[in-house]
ROKOL-928182 format. One line per field, with one value per residue (C-alpha): x, y, z. Coordinates in Angstrom, 2 decimals, always signed. Last residue first. Layout:
! ROKOL-928182
c1 = [X|...]
c2 = [Y|...]
c3 = [Z|...]
//
This chain:
! ROKOL-928182
c1 = [+66.57|+65.75|+62.83|+61.12|+64.33|+65.91|+63.33|+62.98|+66.88|+67.42|+64.57|+66.08|+69.44|+67.98|+65.94|+69.10|+71.10|+73.96|+77.21|+78.29|+81.70|+82.16|+78.90|+79.86|+77.84|+78.38|+75.51|+74.74|+78.25|+77.91|+79.53|+82.90|+85.35|+89.01|+91.66|+95.34|+97.76|+101.03|+100.03|+97.00|+95.66|+91.86|+90.16|+86.59|+86.24|+89.64|+90.55|+93.78|+96.03|+96.98|+95.92|+93.69|+91.88|+92.98|+91.45|+90.39|+86.78|+86.89|+87.25|+87.69|+86.13|+88.72|+86.49|+82.70|+80.33|+76.95|+73.48|+73.01|+71.21|+68.26|+67.88|+68.67|+71.73|+73.35|+76.94|+78.28|+82.36|+83.08|+83.24|+80.65|+81.10|+83.14|+80.63|+82.20|+79.16|+78.94|+75.81|+75.01|+71.58|+71.31|+70.19|+69.63|+71.23|+73.15|+72.45|+74.25|+74.55|+73.15|+74.79|+77.39|+81.15|+82.40|+85.94|+88.58|+91.97|+95.31|+98.27|+99.83|+97.52|+93.81|+92.86|+89.17|+87.30|+83.77|+82.87|+79.57|+78.73|+79.34|+82.03|+83.72|+82.99|+84.59|+84.39|+87.96|+89.40|+92.97|+94.93|+97.92|+98.04|+98.92|+100.65|+98.75|+95.04|+91.85|+89.64|+86.15|+83.85|+86.33|+86.80|+84.83|+81.41|+80.42|+76.72|+76.81|+76.36|+74.40|+75.30|+74.10|+76.37|+76.68|+79.50|+78.87|+81.59|+82.32|+85.32|+88.92|+90.50|+87.81|+89.86|+87.53|+85.34|+88.65|+89.67|+92.08|+91.60|+88.70|+90.47|+88.18|+88.58|+88.55|+91.23|+89.43|+86.30|+84.55|+83.31|+80.24|+79.70]
c2 = [+41.39|+38.86|+38.97|+42.34|+44.16|+42.32|+43.31|+46.90|+47.26|+45.57|+48.01|+51.20|+50.33|+49.45|+52.83|+54.94|+53.42|+50.66|+51.16|+47.87|+46.64|+44.36|+44.14|+43.34|+41.69|+41.45|+39.97|+39.83|+42.01|+41.91|+44.27|+45.85|+46.26|+46.14|+48.84|+48.53|+51.34|+51.31|+54.43|+53.00|+49.36|+48.52|+45.25|+43.96|+42.57|+42.36|+42.33|+40.96|+42.98|+42.72|+46.42|+46.96|+50.30|+52.13|+55.74|+56.43|+57.89|+58.91|+62.60|+64.86|+65.61|+66.56|+65.83|+65.23|+65.94|+63.92|+64.02|+60.20|+58.36|+56.51|+52.64|+51.98|+54.19|+55.17|+56.31|+57.71|+58.27|+61.21|+63.23|+60.64|+59.06|+56.37|+55.54|+54.04|+53.12|+52.17|+50.78|+50.39|+48.51|+49.07|+46.72|+47.97|+47.54|+50.64|+53.94|+54.74|+58.54|+59.29|+62.09|+60.25|+61.21|+60.80|+60.30|+61.45|+60.44|+61.61|+61.91|+58.50|+56.96|+55.86|+56.50|+55.81|+56.63|+55.64|+56.83|+55.90|+58.13|+57.27|+59.87|+58.58|+55.18|+52.64|+51.44|+51.80|+51.25|+51.91|+51.90|+53.63|+55.46|+53.30|+50.42|+48.49|+48.43|+46.60|+47.61|+46.58|+47.37|+49.52|+49.99|+51.08|+51.85|+51.64|+50.77|+47.55|+47.79|+45.55|+45.64|+44.71|+45.60|+46.82|+47.18|+48.62|+48.98|+51.05|+49.62|+50.93|+48.29|+46.56|+43.61|+42.42|+39.98|+38.77|+37.14|+38.72|+36.89|+37.50|+37.85|+37.88|+40.01|+39.25|+41.15|+43.47|+44.89|+41.57|+40.81|+38.76|+37.01]
c3 = [+101.74|+98.96|+97.05|+97.62|+98.10|+95.27|+93.02|+94.10|+93.99|+90.53|+89.07|+90.65|+89.34|+85.79|+85.77|+86.90|+84.19|+84.73|+83.41|+81.81|+80.63|+83.72|+85.59|+89.21|+91.92|+95.76|+98.11|+101.74|+102.77|+106.71|+108.93|+110.25|+107.29|+107.97|+108.16|+107.23|+107.51|+105.26|+103.56|+102.48|+102.76|+102.94|+103.67|+103.61|+100.13|+97.95|+94.43|+93.40|+91.35|+87.61|+87.60|+84.62|+85.49|+82.36|+82.01|+78.36|+79.19|+82.83|+81.96|+84.96|+88.39|+91.23|+94.13|+93.80|+96.89|+96.11|+95.81|+95.65|+92.65|+93.91|+94.04|+97.80|+97.58|+94.23|+93.69|+90.59|+89.66|+88.18|+84.57|+83.18|+79.74|+80.83|+83.52|+86.53|+88.92|+92.42|+93.98|+97.57|+98.63|+102.39|+104.86|+108.51|+111.86|+112.00|+110.03|+106.75|+106.24|+102.75|+101.01|+98.84|+98.24|+94.95|+94.01|+91.24|+90.95|+89.20|+91.35|+90.45|+88.06|+87.41|+91.08|+91.27|+94.38|+95.58|+98.87|+100.96|+104.10|+107.73|+108.25|+105.19|+103.82|+101.35|+97.81|+96.22|+92.67|+92.63|+89.25|+90.91|+94.25|+97.25|+95.17|+92.49|+93.48|+94.00|+96.91|+98.26|+101.26|+103.10|+106.79|+109.75|+110.28|+114.09|+115.18|+112.98|+109.37|+106.87|+103.42|+99.84|+97.19|+93.72|+91.39|+87.83|+85.19|+82.20|+80.05|+79.76|+81.62|+83.79|+85.19|+87.80|+85.44|+84.12|+87.47|+89.77|+93.50|+95.22|+98.67|+101.26|+104.74|+108.46|+110.94|+113.20|+111.73|+112.01|+108.59|+108.10|+104.68]
//
């Protein structure tokens, strides 16, 4: 799916597969970016701060943010700068036994910056809200993703391991991207 960075996005609705509750989950994307990275890959939230799951970019690097209630959040910023015109496999993992969200790029766990680490074990991410690809609304400002999402996959109830992510990356790179 090609997103133009101006006004294109895709509403996924609120299917049970995207209501994570207190379960671990993994989201994986195959993406290709133009020269300028803008907007978010995906967002699901209630209001600006409550029960928000966001996969986006900051200064060309991936960000995975989990807001479980007003004022309580944690986010991870990856180390890889995404260069234009090449495919990337980006994986965001919420492992309930970890202290912060986990990011993988091209099958490798990122060395990261983590803000406000804390327990994810009992945080409830059921929101009743629609999940959206390609759009982010925050403090009344909306930004749109500029690039291609070639594939989006969700594992609800599963925090994929390093080896599983590496295997998926190698297989899909060989057979699809």
